[in-house]
KEBA-959549 format. One record per residue (C-alpha): x, y, z. Coordinates in steps of 0.1 Angstrom, whole numbers, padded with zeros to 4 digits, always signed. Each point is the difference from the previous one (the first is absolute). Layout:
BEGIN
XYZ
...
# end
This chain:
BEGIN
+0828+1716+1342
+0000-0023+0026
+0033+0003+0016
-0005+0038-0003
-0028+0001+0021
+0019-0024+0026
+0029+0026-0002
-0020+0027+0012
-0021-0019+0020
+0035-0006+0020
+0016+0034-0002
-0035+0016+0015
+0002-0022+0033
+0034+0009+0000
-0012+0035+0013
-0015-0016+0030
+0017+0003+0035
-0001-0036+0007
-0025+0004+0032
-0026+0005-0029
+0014-0025-0023
+0001-0027+0026
-0037+0012+0008
-0013-0003-0035
+0018-0036-0001
-0023-0013+0033
-0026+0012-0019
+0012-0019-0035
+0006-0031+0025
-0034-0001+0014
-0011-0001-0034
+0021-0031-0009
-0016-0013+0028
-0035+0006-0004
-0003-0005-0033
+0005-0036-0019
+0032+0010-0016
+0027-0023-0008
+0025+0015+0024
-0024-0013+0027
-0005-0030-0018
+0036-0012-0001
+0001+0014+0031
-0023-0024+0020
+0014-0030-0018
+0037+0008+0012
-0007+0004+0036
-0025-0025-0005
+0031-0024-0011
+0028+0014+0022
-0019+0005+0035
-0022-0030+0004
+0009+0005+0038
-0024+0031+0000
-0035+0000+0004
-0024+0015-0025
-0005+0036+0018
+0039+0003+0006
+0007-0011-0041
-0032+0028-0006
+0022+0029+0021
+0034-0011-0020
-0016+0007-0033
-0016+0029+0007
+0030+0014+0015
+0024-0012-0024
-0021+0016-0031
-0002+0035+0023
+0038-0004-0002
-0002-0010-0036
-0017+0033-0003
+0023+0018+0013
+0034-0014-0021
-0027+0013-0027
-0002+0036+0007
+0041+0003+0013
+0007-0005-0039
+0001+0033-0006
+0024+0004+0026
+0024-0030-0005
+0002+0013-0037
-0003+0038+0004
+0010+0016+0027
+0035+0018+0004
+0029-0029+0012
+0003+0019+0029
-0035+0007+0012
-0009-0038-0011
+0031-0014+0023
-0010+0023+0031
-0036-0026+0002
+0029-0024+0008
-0002+0007+0045
+0023-0031+0003
+0028-0028-0012
-0001-0025+0023
+0030-0029-0006
+0015+0021-0026
+0037-0005+0018
-0009-0036-0015
+0005+0014-0034
+0030+0022+0005
+0017-0034+0017
-0010-0019-0031
+0014+0026-0021
+0031+0006+0015
+0009-0040-0008
+0008+0009-0036
-0026-0022-0014
-0035+0022-0005
-0030-0008+0012
-0032-0015-0007
-0031+0019+0018
-0036-0016-0008
-0033+0017+0003
-0028-0015+0007
-0031+0016-0004
-0012+0013+0029
-0012+0039+0009
+0020+0024-0023
+0026-0025-0018
+0009+0027-0031
+0015+0026+0026
+0024-0027+0017
+0020-0001-0034
+0000+0037-0005
+0010+0003+0034
+0024-0021-0002
+0017+0007-0033
+0001+0038+0012
+0025-0013+0026
+0015-0030-0022
+0014-0008-0032
-0031-0024-0009
-0009-0019-0033
-0039-0011+0004
-0021-0025-0024
-0032+0022-0018
-0025-0014-0016
-0013+0022-0030
-0033+0011-0003
-0022-0013-0023
-0011+0031-0012
+0034+0011-0021
-0008+0038+0006
+0002+0000+0036
+0034-0018-0001
+0024+0022-0002
-0017+0026+0025
-0004-0025+0021
+0036-0014-0002
+0016+0033+0009
-0025+0005+0025
+0014-0029+0017
+0037+0007-0004
-0004+0036+0010
+0017-0007+0032
+0032-0021-0014
-0012-0032-0007
+0012-0019-0035
-0032-0016-0010
+0005-0037-0023
-0027-0021-0021
-0015-0033+0018
+0018-0015-0027
+0032-0021-0008
+0020+0028-0005
-0013+0018+0031
+0012-0032+0021
+0033+0005-0015
+0001+0038+0008
-0010-0008+0035
+0030-0028+0004
+0020+0028-0011
-0011+0022+0024
+0011-0025+0025
+0035-0009-0010
+0012+0027-0018
-0020+0032+0023
-0004-0015+0031
-0030+0019-0002
-0039-0013+0015
-0021-0017-0024
-0036+0004+0008
-0031-0020-0012
-0035-0014+0012
+0001-0031+0013
-0037-0011+0004
-0013+0003-0037
-0008-0032-0023
+0030-0002-0028
-0009-0010-0037
-0012-0034+0000
+0028-0024+0000
+0024+0020+0015
-0004-0002+0035
-0005-0031+0028
-0033-0006+0017
+0008+0008+0038
-0018-0001+0035
-0015+0034+0002
-0022-0001+0031
-0002-0034-0002
-0014+0004-0038
+0024-0009-0027
+0009+0029-0021
+0018+0006-0032
+0031+0020+0014
+0026+0018-0018
+0033-0015+0003
+0027+0030-0012
+0007+0014+0035
+0012-0029+0016
+0019-0011-0032
+0016+0029-0003
+0011-0003+0039
+0016-0029-0009
+0018+0016-0030
+0015+0027+0016
+0003-0006+0039
-0026+0031+0005
-0020-0001+0033
-0037+0001-0003
-0018+0028+0019
-0040+0004+0002
-0009+0034+0001
-0040+0008+0009
-0016+0032+0006
-0028+0010+0024
-0027+0026-0004
-0005+0022+0027
-0030+0011+0013
-0015+0031-0006
+0022+0011-0029
+0030+0006+0025
+0022-0018-0029
+0016-0037-0005
+0025-0019+0025
+0024-0024-0019
+0014-0033+0011
+0030-0023-0009
+0003-0031+0013
+0026-0026-0009
-0011-0034-0019
+0000-0030+0016
+0030-0026-0005
-0020-0026-0018
-0006+0026-0029
+0040-0007-0007
-0008-0037-0005
+0017-0018-0031
-0037-0018-0008
-0019+0021-0020
-0032-0008+0013
+0011+0001+0037
+0010+0037-0009
-0031+0015-0015
-0018-0018+0030
+0022+0018+0024
-0009+0029-0021
-0034-0002+0004
+0001-0004+0034
+0018+0031+0006
-0025+0022-0017
-0030-0020+0020
+0018+0010+0030
+0002+0037-0010
-0040+0000-0011
-0009-0014+0034
+0014+0031+0014
-0024+0021-0018
-0023-0023-0019
-0027+0026-0005
+0025+0024-0024
+0011-0029-0022
-0012-0001-0036
-0026-0028+0002
-0019+0012-0033
+0026-0014-0017
-0005-0036-0019
+0032-0017+0016
-0016-0035-0005
-0010+0000-0036
+0027-0029-0011
-0011-0031+0016
+0030-0025+0004
-0027-0030-0010
-0015+0022-0031
-0035+0005+0019
-0023+0029-0006
+0015+0036+0005
-0021+0005+0038
-0009+0036-0008
-0016-0010-0035
-0042+0011+0008
# end
């Protein structure tokens, strides 16, 4: 029943123009901030940890702005999952750096595109997969009744989605080495305990995935970062593509993962209010200490 209601909610908000959806998202975001929500709790902790140089007023403002953006992300999900392909892709106003992707693919080794949780990150993969053959990691929802529908919606522009397990990693490597495709993944999610390494993220040790740098080493494929800026007044989205720093190809896995996190941090600093600060990025601690989000 719950999965049915969620699907109906998504389909209903898909009927809204982006301007109305964003307006409703702003209201939701303000509620996330005004009331003692888990999102506000997590955001405050992350911003305190990652931005010690900000004064209390600046931290409060960033928390509020990021939660408003979170509300807009929530209300965009109808368009992301339900709008006809052409209507959705028309919301992308520009794609800065696309020539980097074309150049990388011309070398015949594919490309690894990492998309941090900034702006409307979902549309980055949908837009790129409409233009280029792509395979991406996909974590099925906990509600199995929604799995088939959600997967079909996220594949409707041409992407092939593979599971976040060993078979998925093998499929990503095949997509690079045999098909010379683009592979995509979200690099700033906590991996399962014991499957990542701890590396600085805004100077805070964070359990970080190693898959991207390992695949780059095995395949010789370049790593690129794609991020999306949500434009004001529901004007749509702007995509950016930037090359990774050379340190990300270091043979030492810890150095390579640290470089990946530095790249993500550099991107976040461009539009920090659009980053998903409500995510529990530091649940796992290297010394086994208390989860900072525990109340």
